[in-house]
C-alpha positions in Angstrom: 43.9 -41.1 -7.1 47.0 -42.0 -5.2 49.1 -41.7 -8.3 48.4 -38.1 -9.2 47.8 -34.6 -7.8 44.4 -33.2 -8.9 43.9 -29.4 -9.0 40.4 -28.0 -9.5 39.5 -24.4 -10.1 42.8 -22.5 -9.5 42.3 -18.8 -9.8 45.3 -17.3 -8.0 46.6 -14.1 -9.6 46.1 -14.4 -13.4 45.1 -18.1 -13.4 41.8 -18.6 -15.3 40.0 -21.2 -13.1 42.2 -23.9 -14.4 42.0 -27.6 -13.5 44.6 -30.3 -14.2 46.1 -33.6 -13.0 49.8 -34.0 -12.3 51.4 -37.5 -11.9 53.1 -38.2 -8.6 56.6 -39.5 -8.2 57.6 -37.9 -11.5 59.6 -34.9 -12.6 57.1 -32.3 -13.9 58.1 -29.1 -15.7 55.9 -26.0 -15.7 56.9 -23.9 -18.7 55.5 -20.9 -20.6 56.2 -17.2 -21.3 57.4 -15.0 -18.4 54.3 -13.8 -16.5 52.1 -16.6 -17.9 51.2 -17.9 -14.4 53.8 -20.7 -13.8 54.9 -19.4 -10.4 51.2 -18.6 -9.5 50.3 -22.2 -10.0 53.5 -23.9 -8.6 54.3 -21.7 -5.6 51.2 -19.5 -4.8 48.7 -22.4 -5.3 50.2 -25.9 -4.9 53.0 -25.1 -2.4 50.9 -22.6 -0.5 48.1 -25.2 0.0 50.6 -27.9 1.0 52.2 -25.6 3.6 48.8 -24.5 4.9 47.6 -28.1 5.3 50.8 -29.1 7.2 50.5 -26.2 9.6 46.8 -27.0 10.1 47.8 -30.5 11.1 49.9 -29.2 14.0 48.5 -28.6 17.5 46.9 -25.3 18.4 49.9 -24.6 20.7 52.4 -25.0 17.8 50.3 -23.0 15.4 50.3 -19.9 17.5 54.0 -19.5 16.8 53.7 -19.9 13.1 50.9 -17.6 12.2 47.9 -18.1 10.1 48.2 -18.8 6.3 45.5 -17.8 3.9 44.0 -20.5 1.7 44.9 -20.0 -1.9 42.2 -19.2 -4.4 41.5 -22.8 -5.5 38.4 -25.0 -5.2 40.2 -28.2 -4.4 43.5 -30.0 -4.4 43.7 -33.8 -4.0 46.6 -36.1 -3.5 48.9 -33.4 -2.2 52.1 -34.4 -0.3 54.0 -32.3 2.2 55.6 -29.6 0.1 59.1 -28.1 0.2 59.8 -24.9 -1.9 63.3 -24.2 -3.1 63.3 -20.8 -4.9 65.8 -18.1 -5.5 64.4 -15.4 -3.4 64.7 -16.8 0.1 68.4 -17.4 0.5 69.7 -16.3 3.9 71.3 -12.9 4.5 72.4 -14.0 8.0 76.1 -13.0 8.3 76.6 -16.2 10.3 75.3 -18.6 7.7 77.8 -20.3 5.4 77.7 -23.0 2.8 78.8 -25.5 5.5 76.0 -24.5 7.9 73.3 -24.5 5.3 74.1 -28.0 4.2 74.7 -29.3 7.7 78.3 -30.2 6.9 79.5 -27.9 9.7 77.3 -29.8 12.2 79.0 -33.1 11.3 82.4 -31.4 11.3 81.8 -30.3 14.9 80.8 -33.8 15.9 83.9 -35.2 14.1 86.3 -32.8 15.7 84.8 -33.3 19.2 85.1 -37.1 18.9 88.4 -37.7 17.2 90.2 -34.4 17.1 93.6 -34.1 18.8 94.1 -31.0 21.0 97.3 -29.0 21.1 98.2 -26.2 23.6 97.3 -22.8 22.2 100.2 -21.3 24.2 103.2 -23.5 23.4 101.9 -25.8 20.7 102.7 -29.0 22.5 100.3 -31.9 22.2 98.0 -32.0 25.2 97.9 -35.2 27.1 95.5 -36.5 29.8 96.3 -35.9 33.5 96.1 -38.8 35.9 94.7 -38.3 39.4 98.2 -38.4 40.8 99.4 -35.7 38.4 96.4 -33.5 39.4 97.3 -33.9 43.1 100.9 -32.9 42.3 99.6 -29.8 40.4 97.5 -28.8 43.4 100.4 -29.3 45.8 102.6 -27.1 43.6 99.8 -24.5 43.4 99.4 -24.4 47.1 103.1 -24.1 47.9 104.3 -22.0 45.0 101.4 -20.4 43.0 102.1 -20.2 39.3 100.7 -17.3 37.3 100.3 -19.6 34.3 98.4 -22.2 36.3 96.0 -19.6 37.6 94.9 -18.6 34.1 91.3 -19.5 33.4 91.1 -18.5 29.8 89.7 -21.9 28.9 86.4 -21.3 30.8 83.3 -20.4 28.8 82.5 -16.7 28.5 81.0 -15.3 31.7 82.4 -18.1 33.9 86.2 -17.4 33.9 87.5 -15.6 37.0 84.3 -16.1 39.0 86.2 -16.5 42.2 87.8 -13.0 41.8 84.4 -11.4 42.3 82.8 -11.0 45.7 79.6 -13.1 45.5 77.1 -13.2 48.3 77.3 -16.1 50.8 80.3 -18.0 52.0 83.5 -17.2 50.0 86.7 -19.1 49.3 89.2 -17.7 51.8 92.8 -17.1 51.0 93.9 -19.4 53.8 92.3 -22.5 52.3 92.2 -24.6 49.2 88.7 -25.4 47.8 88.2 -28.4 45.6 85.2 -28.1 43.3 83.5 -30.6 41.0 81.6 -28.9 38.1 78.4 -30.9 37.6 76.5 -28.4 35.4 78.1 -25.9 33.0 76.0 -23.3 31.3 72.8 -25.3 31.1 69.2 -24.3 31.8 67.1 -25.9 34.4 66.0 -25.8 38.1 68.1 -28.8 39.2 66.2 -29.0 42.5 66.2 -32.8 42.6 69.8 -33.0 41.6 70.9 -30.7 44.4 68.8 -32.7 46.9 70.4 -36.0 45.7 73.9 -34.5 46.3 72.8 -33.4 49.8 71.8 -37.0 50.5 75.1 -38.2 49.0 77.0 -36.2 51.7 77.7 -32.9 50.1 76.8 -29.8 52.1 77.8 -26.9 49.9 78.0 -25.9 46.2 79.1 -22.9 44.2 76.2 -21.8 42.0 76.7 -19.1 39.4 79.7 -17.9 41.4 78.1 -17.9 44.8 78.8 -20.4 47.5 75.5 -21.7 48.9 74.5 -24.3 51.5 72.7 -27.3 50.1 70.7 -27.5 53.4 68.9 -24.4 52.4 66.2 -24.3 49.7 67.9 -23.1 46.5 65.5 -21.8 43.8 67.0 -21.5 40.3 65.4 -19.9 37.2 64.3 -22.7 34.8 65.0 -20.7 31.7 68.4 -19.3 32.7 71.7 -21.0 32.1 73.5 -22.0 35.3 76.9 -23.3 36.4 76.9 -25.6 39.5 80.0 -26.8 41.2 80.0 -29.1 44.2 82.3 -28.2 47.1 84.2 -31.4 47.6 86.5 -30.2 50.4 88.1 -27.1 51.9 91.7 -27.8 52.9 93.4 -25.2 55.2 96.4 -23.7 53.4 98.7 -24.2 56.4 98.5 -27.9 56.0 101.6 -29.5 54.5 100.2 -31.4 51.5 103.5 -33.3 51.2 102.6 -35.0 54.4 101.2 -38.5 53.8 97.9 -38.0 55.6 97.2 -34.6 54.1 98.1 -35.8 50.6 95.8 -38.7 51.1 93.0 -36.3 52.0 93.7 -34.2 48.9 93.8 -37.3 46.7 90.4 -38.5 48.0 89.0 -35.0 47.3 90.4 -35.0 43.8 89.1 -38.5 43.1 85.6 -37.5 44.3 85.8 -34.3 42.3 86.7 -36.1 39.1 84.0 -38.7 39.7 81.2 -36.1 40.0 82.7 -33.4 37.7 82.9 -35.6 34.6 86.7 -35.9 34.8 87.2 -32.1 35.5 88.0 -30.5 38.9 88.3 -26.9 39.8 90.9 -25.7 42.4 90.5 -22.3 44.1 93.5 -21.2 46.1 94.7 -17.8 47.2 91.9 -16.1 45.2 93.2 -17.9 42.1 91.4 -20.5 40.1 92.7 -23.4 37.9 90.7 -26.0 36.0 92.4 -29.4 35.8 91.1 -32.2 33.6 91.7 -35.9 33.7 91.4 -35.7 29.9 93.7 -33.1 28.5 96.2 -30.7 30.0 99.5 -29.2 28.8 102.5 -30.6 30.7 104.6 -27.7 29.6 102.7 -24.6 30.9 99.8 -26.2 32.8 97.1 -25.1 30.3 94.1 -27.3 30.9 91.8 -27.8 27.9 88.0 -27.3 28.3 85.7 -30.2 27.7 85.9 -31.0 24.0 82.3 -31.2 22.8 80.6 -30.1 19.6 79.6 -26.7 20.9 83.2 -25.8 21.4 83.5 -25.6 17.6 80.3 -23.5 17.1 80.7 -19.8 16.3 77.0 -19.4 17.3 77.7 -20.5 20.9 79.5 -18.5 23.6 81.5 -21.6 24.4 83.2 -21.7 21.0 82.8 -18.2 19.5 85.5 -15.6 19.5 84.8 -13.4 22.6 85.7 -10.3 20.6 83.5 -10.6 17.5 81.1 -13.1 19.0 81.6 -15.5 16.1 81.0 -13.0 13.2 84.6 -13.0 12.1 84.5 -9.3 11.3 84.7 -6.2 13.5 80.9 -5.6 13.1 77.9 -6.8 11.1 78.4 -3.9 8.7 82.2 -4.2 8.4 84.3 -6.4 6.1 87.4 -5.9 8.1 88.5 -9.2 9.9 88.3 -9.4 13.7 91.7 -8.4 15.2 91.6 -11.2 17.7 90.5 -14.3 15.7 91.6 -12.9 12.3 88.3 -13.8 10.7 88.3 -17.4 12.0 85.3 -16.9 14.3 86.4 -19.3 17.0 88.3 -19.3 20.3 92.0 -20.4 20.3 91.1 -23.6 22.1 88.7 -24.7 19.3 91.3 -23.8 16.6 93.9 -25.9 18.5 92.1 -29.2 17.9 93.5 -30.8 14.8 92.6 -33.6 12.4 95.3 -34.5 9.9 97.1 -31.4 11.0 94.1 -29.2 10.0 91.8 -27.3 12.4 88.2 -26.9 11.6 88.7 -23.4 10.2 91.3 -24.6 7.7 89.0 -27.4 6.5 86.1 -25.0 6.0 88.4 -22.8 3.9 88.7 -25.6 1.4 86.8 -25.6 -1.9 84.2 -28.3 -2.1 86.2 -30.5 -4.5 89.3 -30.2 -2.3 87.3 -30.9 0.8 85.9 -34.0 -0.8 89.5 -35.3 -1.5 90.5 -34.5 2.1 87.6 -36.5 3.6 88.0 -39.2 1.1 91.5 -39.8 2.3 90.4 -39.8 5.9 87.7 -42.3 5.2 90.2 -44.5 3.4 92.0 -45.0 6.7 88.8 -45.8 8.6 90.0 -49.3 9.5 93.2 -48.1 11.0 93.5 -47.3 14.6 96.0 -44.5 13.9 95.3 -43.0 10.4 98.1 -41.5 8.4 98.7 -37.8 8.1 98.5 -37.0 11.8 94.9 -38.1 12.1 94.8 -40.1 15.3 92.6 -41.1 18.2 91.6 -38.5 20.7 88.5 -36.8 22.1 86.0 -39.3 23.2 87.7 -42.4 22.0 87.8 -45.2 24.5 90.8 -47.4 25.0 90.9 -50.1 22.3 88.2 -48.4 20.2 89.0 -48.0 16.5 88.8 -44.8 14.6 86.1 -45.9 12.2 83.7 -46.9 14.9 83.1 -43.2 15.9 84.2 -41.3 12.8 82.8 -43.3 9.8 79.2 -42.0 10.1 80.0 -38.3 10.2 82.6 -38.7 7.5 80.1 -40.5 5.2 77.5 -37.8 5.8 80.0 -35.1 5.0 81.2 -36.8 1.9 77.7 -37.4 0.6 76.7 -33.8 0.9 80.0 -32.7 -0.8 79.3 -35.1 -3.6 75.8 -33.7 -4.1 77.1 -30.2 -4.4 79.8 -31.3 -6.9 77.0 -33.0 -8.9 75.1 -29.7 -9.2 78.1 -27.7 -10.3 79.2 -26.1 -7.1 82.6 -27.6 -6.7 84.3 -24.2 -6.8 82.6 -22.8 -3.7 84.4 -22.8 -0.4 82.7 -24.2 2.7 83.1 -20.9 4.6 81.5 -18.8 1.8 78.9 -16.6 3.4 75.3 -17.3 2.4 74.6 -13.6 1.6 77.3 -13.6 -1.1 75.7 -16.4 -3.1 73.8 -15.9 -6.3 70.1 -17.0 -6.4 71.0 -20.0 -8.5 73.9 -21.0 -6.2 71.7 -20.7 -3.1 69.0 -22.8 -4.6 71.3 -25.6 -5.7 72.9 -25.7 -2.2 69.5 -26.1 -0.6 68.7 -28.7 -3.2 71.8 -30.6 -2.2 70.9 -30.5 1.5 67.5 -31.8 0.7 68.9 -34.8 -1.2 71.2 -35.4 1.8 68.1 -35.6 4.1 66.8 -38.4 1.8 63.1 -37.7 2.4 60.5 -39.9 0.7 57.0 -39.0 -0.4 57.7 -35.3 -0.5 56.6 -32.7 -3.1 59.6 -30.5 -4.2 58.9 -27.2 -6.1 61.9 -25.5 -7.7 62.2 -22.2 -9.4 64.6 -22.3 -12.5 67.4 -24.3 -10.9 69.5 -24.1 -14.0 69.7 -20.3 -14.0 73.3 -19.1 -14.1 74.5 -22.7 -14.6 76.9 -23.5 -17.5 75.7 -26.1 -20.0 78.6 -28.3 -18.9 76.9 -28.7 -15.5 73.3 -29.0 -16.7 73.5 -32.8 -17.1 74.8 -33.1 -13.5 71.9 -31.1 -12.1 69.3 -33.0 -14.1 70.8 -36.3 -12.9 70.5 -34.9 -9.3 66.8 -34.1 -9.9 66.3 -37.6 -11.2 67.9 -39.0 -8.1 65.6 -37.0 -5.9 62.6 -38.3 -7.9 63.8 -41.9 -7.7 63.8 -41.7 -3.9 60.0 -41.6 -4.2 59.4 -37.8 -4.5 57.4 -35.6 -6.8 59.4 -32.8 -8.5 57.8 -29.7 -10.0 60.2 -27.5 -11.8 59.4 -24.0 -13.1 61.9 -23.9 -16.0 62.8 -22.4 -19.4 65.9 -24.5 -20.1 65.4 -26.8 -23.1 67.5 -29.7 -21.8 65.7 -29.8 -18.5 62.3 -29.7 -20.3 63.3 -32.6 -22.6 64.6 -34.7 -19.6 61.3 -34.3 -17.6 58.6 -36.9 -17.3 55.7 -34.6 -17.8 55.2 -31.1 -19.3 52.6 -28.5 -18.3 52.7 -25.5 -20.7 50.9 -22.4 -19.3 49.9 -19.4 -21.5 49.3 -18.6 -24.3 50.6 -15.1 -23.4 51.6 -13.2 -20.3 49.6 -11.4 -17.7 45.9 -11.1 -18.6 46.7 -13.1 -21.8 48.0 -16.1 -19.8 46.8 -18.2 -17.0 45.5 -21.1 -19.1 46.8 -24.7 -19.7 48.0 -24.7 -23.3 49.4 -28.2 -23.3 50.1 -31.0 -20.9 51.3 -34.5 -21.1 54.4 -36.6 -21.7 57.1 -34.8 -23.7 57.4 -37.3 -26.7 53.6 -37.4 -27.1 53.1 -33.6 -27.1 55.9 -33.0 -29.5 54.4 -35.5 -32.0 50.9 -34.0 -31.8 51.0 -31.1 -34.3 47.5 -30.1 -33.3 48.9 -28.7 -30.0 50.6 -25.4 -30.6 52.3 -22.9 -28.2 55.3 -20.6 -28.2 57.2 -23.1 -26.1 56.4 -26.2 -28.3 57.2 -24.3 -31.5 60.8 -23.8 -30.3 61.1 -27.3 -28.9 60.0 -28.8 -32.3 62.3 -26.5 -34.1 59.5 -24.7 -36.0 60.9 -21.4 -34.7 64.4 -20.5 -34.0 66.3 -17.5 -32.6 68.2 -16.1 -35.6 71.9 -15.4 -35.2 72.8 -11.9 -36.6 74.6 -12.1 -39.9 76.4 -8.9 -39.1 77.7 -7.4 -35.9 78.2 -3.8 -35.0 81.8 -2.7 -35.6 84.0 -2.2 -32.6 84.8 1.5 -31.9 88.0 3.1 -30.7 86.9 3.7 -27.1 87.6 0.9 -24.6 87.4 0.4 -20.9 90.8 -1.1 -20.2 91.4 -3.3 -17.2 94.9 -4.2 -16.2 96.0 -6.8 -13.6 92.6 -7.9 -12.4 93.3 -10.3 -9.5 90.2 -10.3 -7.3 89.3 -13.8 -5.9 90.4 -16.4 -8.5 91.3 -14.0 -11.3 94.9 -14.5 -12.4 96.2 -11.0 -13.0 94.3 -10.7 -16.3 94.1 -7.8 -18.8 91.0 -7.1 -20.8 89.7 -4.4 -23.1 85.9 -3.9 -23.0 84.4 -1.9 -26.0 82.2 1.0 -25.0 78.7 1.6 -26.4 78.5 -2.1 -27.3 76.7 -5.2 -25.9 79.4 -7.3 -24.3 78.8 -10.8 -22.8 81.1 -12.3 -20.2 80.8 -16.1 -20.1 82.5 -19.2 -18.7 81.9 -22.2 -16.6 80.4 -21.7 -13.1 83.0 -20.4 -10.7 85.4 -19.3 -13.5 85.5 -15.7 -12.3 82.8 -13.9 -14.3 81.2 -12.2 -11.3 84.6 -11.4 -9.8 85.5 -9.5 -12.9 82.2 -7.8 -13.6 81.1 -7.0 -10.0 84.1 -7.1 -7.7 86.5 -5.4 -10.1 84.5 -3.3 -12.6 81.4 -2.3 -10.7 82.9 -1.6 -7.2 85.9 0.3 -8.5 83.8 2.4 -11.0 81.1 3.1 -8.4 83.7 4.3 -6.0 85.3 6.6 -8.6 82.2 7.9 -10.3 79.6 7.9 -7.6 81.5 8.2 -4.4 80.5 4.8 -3.2 82.4 3.2 -0.3 82.8 -0.4 -1.5 85.9 -2.3 -0.4 87.4 -2.3 -3.8 90.8 -3.2 -5.2 91.9 -6.5 -6.9 93.1 -4.5 -10.0 96.2 -2.6 -10.9 94.6 0.0 -13.2 91.3 0.8 -15.0 91.5 3.4 -17.9 88.8 4.8 -20.1 86.7 5.9 -17.1 86.5 9.4 -18.5 84.0 8.2 -21.1 81.5 6.9 -18.5 79.2 9.1 -16.4 77.5 6.5 -14.3 77.6 2.7 -13.5 74.5 0.7 -12.6 74.5 -2.8 -11.2 71.4 -5.0 -11.9 71.8 -8.2 -9.9 69.4 -11.0 -8.8 68.1 -9.2 -5.8 64.3 -8.8 -5.7 63.2 -5.4 -6.9 62.1 -3.1 -4.1 64.0 -4.9 -1.4 
C-alpha cells in the first residue's frame, strides 16, 4: 500500500464512480479528450483531498485563518502524500511580484548585497568608508562649532523617522543650547520592550527618545505590542557653550560616543541646534558627510518602507494602473541608498534587469572567485564581513542557491526572461514553469506534484529540457501527476491513465491505464489517444492550401521588446500561424505591436502602444479581438 495511491469511488463533476491505483514516486500522465475529466480527477479530487487533509492536520487556531474546504465527492483515497498544485490559472497579478521574487532569487540577492556589497555615496559617488570613534568625535565637534547643512541631512533614515527632532514631541525636548548623543537600540520593530527599558535603567541610563518623544526611564512606559517603534537611548546631554576642543570636554564627548556606539550597534545619532545627523562606525562618506544606513536585507526590499522608493512605495510606476515609470526612482523601485551598494560594479536593480542566461553567467563568474579575498571586477569585501574573513565564507551559499534556481529556469526553457519581469505579464505556461523551477529549488521529498499541461506554449526544442526537469523532481522521491496532451511527454512518463472515451457526459471513465510500452503493445485496449500514439490515426496535412489574396496587413519597423526592426506582410482572410522558439518575439509581434496598435486605432482603446513605424491595410479591418490565456469570465 505504501507504493501506490488508491482511489475508490471518485464522482467529482463528470467522473463515473471510478476507482484506480497510481504508483508512487513515478511520473504519471493523465490524458484524454478535452473535457473527459482529467482535471476533475487530478485537481478537483486528488489535490483537493490532499489539501483538505493537510489543513485538517493543523491546529484549530491555524484552521480559522484558512477557511473550511469541502471534501471532494470520493469514497476513499489511500496513500496520499502532501499535495502541491502547479496550474496555469493561479499566477500572481500582484504588481510587486517578479520572476526573481517568485523563485526566491531576490531574497538571496538581498542577503548577498547586505553581506558583501560595497556602498558608495549617492551624492558624490565616492566609496563610503567606516568611521572610527575618533572621526565621529571630530565630526560632532565640527557640527557643534560650525553646523554644516550637508551634515544635518537625514535622508538615510527610514521613512517616518527622518527629521523627528524637527517636530515638537511631548515631554522633554532637545534644546538648541545643548548637544544630545543618542544610541538607537530599536529601529522600526514591533514589541513592548518593557524588560529592555528596565535593563537600561539598571545600567545607568535615565532617558530615551521613543518614537520621537523624550521620556524618562524612571516612569512606566507602555508601548503597543503590535506597532513598530524606534527607541534611542539618551547617552549624554552636553551644553553647547562647552568648548569641545578642550581636553576634558573632548574626553566626555568621546566616552559618550563610545557608549552610544556600543549600545547602538555601531550607530550614533547626534542632535544639535535642532539638527540631526546619524553617524556610523561602519560606513560614512568622507567627502560630504553622508552616513549610510544599516546595510541589511530589508534595505534592498521594495516591499519594505526601509528600502522602497518613498514616492512610488516600491511599485516602480506612478500608480498601480499606470505604466509610466516613477519620476523619482525611474522604475527602479528602491531608495538611492540601496541602489548605491554595488557588487562587481552592479547594483541590485542592474542585476535583476539581466536575462536569466546572462544572470547565470554573471553569478558563475562571481562564484569562480569564491576562494579569493578580493574577487575581480570590483567585487570586494564589505557589509558584514569581519576582518580576515574570506569572501566565500559568507557569499558561497546564497550564490549557489541563486545559480541553482537560474539553472532550473534555463532547463525549462525560460532563459530569455528577465529577473525583473512582472508576474502579471507572464503567460500561463511561463508562470507554471517558473513555479515548477522554484519547487525543484526547494528540494522537497515525498511530495505529490500535480501539473496542468506544463508543455503548453513551449517549443519542441525545449520539451526535452522540461521532461528532464520533471524526471529530476521525480528522482528526488516525489510523485508527479501531469495532465498533458503532448506526445513526447506521454511517451517519457512511467505510467499512463487515459480518461474518456468522450468528453462531458460521454467521459469520466478509465479507458486505459498502465505502463506505456505495455499499453501500446496491447491491441485490445483502444482509445482516441492510443490510436494516435500507435500511429493508427494521423492528422492529415492538406495537399492544397488556399491561395494568398492581394490584401495584406503590412507591418513596417516593428521593434517592440526584442524585435529587430522587422517588416512583415500578413495576408487577410487567411489562417496565419506565428511560430518560433520560446522568447523569440512572437507575443511581442502579435500582441504588443499588432493588437495594441489596432485596438487603439479601430476601437479607441488606450493601450500604451508603439514599437512600430507604420501599419498599413487597417482600412480592410473592422475590429480586432484578442483571445489570450486568461480564464473566461474573469
